[in-house]
Structures are given as structure tokens and as C-alpha cells.
C-alpha positions as CSV (number, residue, x, y, z in Angstrom):
1,M,105.9,141.4,127.6
2,K,106.9,140.4,124.0
3,I,109.4,137.7,123.5
4,K,112.8,138.3,121.9
5,V,114.2,135.8,119.4
6,N,117.9,135.6,118.8
7,Q,119.2,134.4,115.4
8,K,122.6,132.7,115.6
9,D,125.0,131.3,113.0
10,L,126.0,127.6,113.3
11,N,128.9,128.5,115.6
12,G,126.5,130.1,118.1
13,N,127.3,133.7,117.4
14,I,124.3,136.1,117.5
15,I,123.6,137.6,114.1
16,N,120.3,139.4,114.7
17,S,117.4,139.7,117.2
18,Y,113.7,139.9,116.5
19,E,110.7,141.1,118.5
20,S,108.7,138.0,117.8
21,Y,108.5,134.7,115.9
22,A,106.4,136.5,113.3
23,H,109.0,139.3,112.9
24,A,111.8,136.8,112.3
25,A,109.7,134.8,109.9
26,S,108.7,137.9,107.9
27,V,112.3,139.1,107.6
28,L,113.7,135.7,106.6
29,G,110.8,134.7,104.3
30,C,109.8,131.5,106.1
31,N,106.9,130.1,108.1
32,E,106.5,131.4,111.7
33,S,106.3,127.8,113.0
34,T,109.8,127.2,111.5
35,I,111.3,129.7,113.9
36,R,109.1,128.6,116.8
37,R,110.1,125.0,116.4
38,A,113.8,125.8,115.9
39,S,113.9,127.8,119.1
40,K,112.5,124.8,121.1
41,V,114.8,122.2,119.7
42,P,118.6,122.7,120.5
43,N,120.9,122.8,117.4
44,R,118.0,122.7,115.0
45,A,119.1,124.7,111.9
46,V,116.9,126.7,109.6
47,F,117.8,126.6,105.9
48,G,120.9,124.8,107.1
49,K,122.5,128.1,108.1
50,F,120.8,129.6,111.2
51,K,119.8,128.6,114.7
52,F,117.3,130.4,117.0
53,E,116.7,130.7,120.7
54,V,114.3,132.7,122.9
55,D,116.2,135.4,124.7
56,N,117.2,134.5,128.3
57,N,115.3,137.5,129.6
58,T,112.0,136.1,128.3
59,T,110.1,134.1,130.9
60,Q,108.3,130.9,130.0
61,S,104.9,132.6,130.4
62,D,105.8,135.0,127.7
63,V,106.1,132.3,125.1
64,E,102.7,131.4,123.5
65,D,101.8,127.7,124.0
66,T,100.2,127.2,120.6
67,P,100.4,124.1,118.5
68,D,103.4,123.8,116.2
69,S,102.6,123.5,112.5
70,P,104.6,121.6,110.0
71,R,106.5,123.6,107.4
72,I,104.5,123.2,104.2
73,L,106.3,124.3,101.0
74,L,104.4,124.9,97.8
75,L,106.8,124.5,94.9
76,D,107.0,124.8,91.1
77,I,109.9,124.7,88.7
78,E,110.5,125.5,85.0
79,T,113.0,123.6,82.8
80,S,114.6,124.2,79.5
81,P,113.7,122.0,76.5
82,T,116.1,119.3,75.3
83,Q,117.8,120.1,72.0
84,A,118.1,117.3,69.4
85,F,118.4,116.6,65.7
86,I,115.2,114.9,64.5
87,W,114.0,113.3,61.2
88,K,110.3,113.9,61.6
89,F,107.7,115.8,63.6
90,W,105.6,113.0,65.1
91,K,106.6,110.0,67.3
92,E,110.3,110.4,66.6
93,N,112.5,107.9,68.4
94,V,115.5,110.2,69.3
95,N,118.8,108.3,69.7
96,I,121.3,109.5,72.3
97,D,123.7,110.5,69.6
98,Q,121.0,112.9,68.2
99,V,120.8,114.9,71.4
100,I,122.6,118.3,71.2
101,S,122.1,119.4,74.8
102,D,120.1,118.0,77.7
103,W,117.5,120.0,79.8
104,F,118.4,122.1,82.9
105,M,116.5,124.2,85.4
106,L,115.5,127.7,84.2
107,A,113.6,128.9,87.3
108,W,112.0,127.8,90.6
109,S,109.4,129.4,92.8
110,A,108.1,128.5,96.2
111,K,106.2,129.8,99.2
112,W,105.5,128.6,102.7
113,L,101.8,127.9,103.2
114,G,100.1,130.9,104.8
115,D,103.0,133.3,104.2
116,S,102.5,136.2,101.8
117,K,106.0,136.2,100.3
118,V,106.7,134.2,97.2
119,M,110.4,133.2,96.9
120,S,111.8,132.7,93.4
121,S,114.9,132.6,91.3
122,S,116.0,132.1,87.7
123,V,119.3,131.5,86.0
124,T,121.2,134.5,84.8
125,S,122.0,135.0,81.1
126,V,125.5,133.7,81.7
127,E,124.2,130.7,83.6
128,A,121.6,129.9,80.9
129,L,124.2,130.0,78.1
130,S,126.5,127.7,80.1
131,Q,123.5,125.6,81.3
132,D,124.6,126.0,84.9
133,D,121.7,125.6,87.4
134,S,123.9,124.8,90.4
135,R,123.0,128.0,92.2
136,L,119.3,127.3,91.8
137,C,119.9,123.8,93.1
138,A,121.6,125.2,96.2
139,E,118.7,127.5,96.9
140,L,116.1,124.8,96.4
141,W,118.1,122.3,98.5
142,M,117.9,124.6,101.5
143,L,114.1,125.0,101.2
144,L,113.5,121.3,100.7
145,D,115.8,120.5,103.6
146,A,113.7,122.8,105.8
147,A,110.3,121.5,104.6
148,D,108.2,118.9,106.4
149,I,105.7,118.6,103.5
150,V,106.1,119.7,99.8
151,V,103.1,120.5,97.6
152,A,103.3,120.5,93.8
153,H,101.0,120.0,90.8
154,N,102.4,116.9,89.0
155,G,105.2,117.0,91.6
156,N,105.5,113.2,91.9
157,A,106.1,112.7,88.2
158,F,107.9,115.9,87.2
159,D,109.0,118.6,89.7
160,I,110.6,116.3,92.4
161,P,112.3,113.8,90.1
162,K,113.6,116.7,88.0
163,I,114.9,118.5,91.0
164,Q,116.5,115.3,92.4
165,S,118.2,114.7,89.0
166,R,119.8,118.1,89.1
167,F,120.8,117.7,92.7
168,L,122.6,114.5,91.9
169,I,124.3,115.9,88.7
170,N,125.4,119.0,90.7
171,G,126.8,116.9,93.5
172,F,124.3,117.6,96.3
173,N,123.4,115.0,99.0
174,P,119.7,114.3,99.5
175,P,117.9,116.9,101.6
176,S,116.1,115.8,104.8
177,A,113.0,113.7,104.4
178,Y,109.7,115.3,103.6
179,R,106.2,114.2,102.7
180,Q,104.8,114.9,99.2
181,I,101.4,116.1,98.2
182,D,100.6,116.1,94.4
183,T,97.5,118.0,93.7
184,L,97.4,116.5,90.2
185,V,97.2,113.0,91.7
186,I,94.5,114.2,94.1
187,A,92.5,115.7,91.2
188,K,92.7,112.5,89.2
189,Q,91.9,110.1,92.0
190,Q,89.2,112.0,94.0
191,F,87.4,114.2,91.5
192,G,85.8,114.2,88.1
193,F,87.1,117.5,86.6
194,S,86.9,117.8,82.8
195,S,90.6,118.6,82.9
196,N,93.1,118.1,85.7
197,K,95.4,120.9,84.6
198,L,96.2,123.5,87.3
199,D,94.9,126.3,85.1
200,F,91.6,124.6,84.5
201,I,90.9,123.7,88.1
202,A,91.9,127.3,89.2
203,R,89.3,128.8,86.8
204,L,86.6,126.5,88.1
205,F,87.0,128.2,91.5
206,N,87.2,131.7,89.9
207,I,90.9,131.9,90.7
208,E,93.0,133.9,88.3
209,G,94.6,131.4,85.8
210,K,98.1,131.0,84.5
211,Y,99.7,133.8,82.5
212,K,99.5,133.3,78.8
213,T,102.7,132.5,77.2
214,G,104.2,130.2,74.5
215,F,107.3,128.2,73.5
216,E,109.0,131.4,72.4
217,L,109.5,132.4,76.0
218,W,111.4,129.1,76.7
219,S,113.4,129.5,73.5
220,K,114.5,133.0,74.5
221,C,115.4,131.8,78.0
222,Y,117.4,129.0,76.6
223,A,119.3,131.6,74.6
224,G,120.1,133.7,77.7
225,D,117.7,136.6,77.0
226,S,117.6,138.5,80.3
227,E,114.2,140.0,79.8
228,A,112.7,136.6,79.0
229,L,114.3,135.1,82.1
230,I,112.7,137.8,84.2
231,E,109.4,137.0,82.6
232,M,109.9,133.3,83.2
233,E,110.5,133.9,86.9
234,R,107.3,136.1,87.1
235,Y,105.3,133.3,85.3
236,N,106.7,130.7,87.6
237,A,105.9,132.7,90.8
238,H,102.3,133.2,89.7
239,D,101.9,129.5,89.3
240,V,102.8,129.0,92.9
241,E,100.2,131.5,94.0
242,I,97.6,129.6,92.0
243,L,98.9,126.3,93.4
244,E,98.3,127.4,97.0
245,K,94.7,128.5,96.4
246,V,93.9,125.3,94.5
247,Y,95.5,123.2,97.3
248,L,93.5,124.9,99.9
249,K,90.3,124.2,97.9
250,L,91.1,120.5,97.5
251,R,92.6,119.9,100.9
252,P,89.4,119.1,102.9
253,Y,88.6,116.3,100.5
254,M,92.1,114.7,100.3
255,K,92.2,111.1,101.5
256,G,95.6,110.3,103.0
257,H,96.6,113.9,103.6
258,P,99.6,113.9,106.0
259,N,98.3,114.0,109.6
260,L,99.5,117.4,110.9
261,N,98.9,116.3,114.5
262,M,102.0,114.3,114.1
263,Y,104.1,117.5,113.9
264,N,103.0,119.1,117.2
265,D,103.3,118.2,120.9
266,T,100.1,119.6,122.2
267,S,97.5,117.6,124.0
268,E,94.7,119.8,122.6
269,I,92.5,118.4,119.9
270,T,93.5,119.8,116.6
271,C,92.5,119.3,113.0
272,P,94.8,116.7,111.3
273,I,94.3,118.5,108.0
274,C,95.1,122.1,108.8
275,N,96.2,122.0,112.5
276,S,93.3,124.3,113.6
277,T,91.9,124.1,117.1
278,H,88.5,125.3,115.9
279,L,86.6,121.9,115.8
280,T,83.0,121.1,116.4
281,L,81.6,117.7,117.3
282,E,79.2,116.3,114.6
283,E,76.2,115.3,116.7
284,D,74.9,111.7,116.2
285,K,77.6,111.1,113.4
286,F,80.5,108.7,113.8
287,F,83.5,107.3,111.9
288,Y,83.2,103.5,111.7
289,T,85.9,100.9,111.4
290,Q,85.3,97.1,111.3
291,S,85.3,96.9,115.1
292,S,84.9,100.4,116.5
293,K,83.3,103.7,116.1
294,F,84.8,107.1,116.8
295,P,83.3,110.6,117.3
296,L,83.4,112.8,114.2
297,Y,84.7,116.4,114.2
298,R,84.2,119.2,111.6
299,C,87.0,121.8,111.3
300,M,85.5,125.3,111.2
301,D,88.5,126.6,109.4
302,C,89.2,124.2,106.5
303,G,85.9,122.4,106.6
304,G,87.5,118.9,106.8
305,L,86.3,116.0,108.8
306,S,88.3,114.0,111.3
307,R,87.7,111.3,113.8
308,G,88.4,111.4,117.6
309,K,91.3,109.5,119.1
310,K,89.2,107.4,121.5
311,S,86.6,105.0,120.3
312,V,83.0,105.1,121.5
313,S,81.9,101.8,123.1
314,N,79.2,99.9,121.2
315,K,76.3,98.7,123.4
316,R,75.9,95.4,121.6
317,Y,78.7,92.8,121.5
318,I,80.3,92.3,118.1
319,S,80.7,88.5,117.8
320,A,82.3,88.5,114.3
321,I,84.1,90.8,111.9
322,P,83.2,90.2,108.2
323,K,86.1,89.7,105.9
């Protein structure tokens, strides 16, 4: 018997019903685990608008007991240039009084890790001419509020600060807390690529690179050109597709990757990097700390290594720990 999932509004009224978690996630464009977790936690809202519950006619045995996964959002934004009067082309110190108009958001694109659908939006011609990105902020706010982890390339220095600036300017409160993964920071800290640009790293892995474009596209978007805005959204969405593939390539090597085991309630051993249950014990290999050693596991899905939760007793007594 298949489960039935009811979608409700915030007042508890049923809006729609779905045949499975996957069906609901596909229609709404989100991760299946988002629906699964919301149905288990009373009053947990998805996108700040919907609630879910398993239909009362579904027995507990009908509900799969699989580990919950965190909602990992891959994100990229495009912004307009700042217009200003300048005196020279190189190393110009622009005074505030020289600024004609400040930057604003032109487009955003995002996708839930593992989902095929890329979500995206761009300002309309009218919004571009009035520099009004409030609608884009509202859309992004709902996604960030629903995310557990956000992945972006140069997200720590660009995307997230820029988004938060526009949230504040447009009167939005902060979304719910989420962890950040910046693939640019990972590339710089843990690898020796000749370039850390997303396009360059993608091509190293034979992943299709970024679409070719130039400043003219940004100029036309700033002027409200409708065709240019459509092209900008397409360009932005492709960047998110690249980002996901690059992230998955780098992920097994990432030190300090958020521990995905923290987001599920299962007692089963799962990979802390990708949440897979397909782990194998690395024979005669251990993870050592200053005072203990732990069994080492290899994930058969992402290839990452992780240590067991319980230490393995040392046969010899450790009398001192070097500083």
C-alpha cells in the first residue's frame, strides 16, 4: 500500500493530496526529504506556506523508515553593475556623490541537491527599470528559510552577503539558520588548481563550462531588455547545474563538511558526508586522535571516509599525551 500525503495551508485546510513523498516533492520543486521531515514534525512549514501530514488511512508500516536527509540548496545570483561618474579607468576612488545608482539583484537560480528541477527567476523589464528586486528577495527568502545547508561558489564573500543586503533593504527579517558551504573556499584551501574559478574547475572534470557572455548582457538587463533578462536567467540556471556537479566532485575531500548524521534520527550507520547507508569497513585502517583510535569507513556512494562513533581500545597503556 502506498502512502498518501496531504498538503495543508497554515490554517490546517487540505489543499492537495499526493501519492508519495516523491510525488509531492516533484510537483512542488523541492527535496523529497523536505516533505518527509515536515510530515513527521507537527506544524513544520515548507517554504513558510505549507504543512504536510501522512493520511490517517496510512498505517505506520506503510511509511518507509529511511534516514532523513538535510535540505541542501545550491544557489547562485546575478547582480547589476553600480553606475557612477568616474575620472579615469584604473584604480579610481569613487566618492559616494559620484554614484548614480547602486546595484540590485537581476536574477537568482537554485536547486535542491539531487533534484532534477532548477528553480530560477529574474526581474521583469519594469522591475529592472525601477531597480525593484523585492519579488526576487521574497522568492529567495522562502528557499533559504527552508534550507539546512546552502552551497555556493564564492558564496561567503559574494552571494550570501549580497542577498542579505537586499533582504535588509527590502524589509525582510533573517531566514532560519543554515550552514554554508563555499566551493571556492574549499578549492583554495584544499586543492592546487591553476584557477579556482567555477568554469575552470568544471572543465577539469569534463563538465560543460559556463555559457559565453559579456558585459553587454548585463548592460541590456540593466536597461530592462526583456530578451536579455531571459538570457540572464538561462545563464544563471546553467551556473547552478555546474555548481552541483563540481560540489559533488569536491565533496569527498572537504574537511569540515557539515555532518549530515546530525540531521537524521536513525540509529543506522550512515555517511556523514552524503547520508548514504552503503559503507564498508576499511580493514586494518584507523582514524587516530591524541588518545584514541576509531574504525574507518569508506562510503560506496560518494567515496568519502568517516570514522566510527566508538573508539577501539588500545592494547598498550598511553601514559602521556604529547602537546
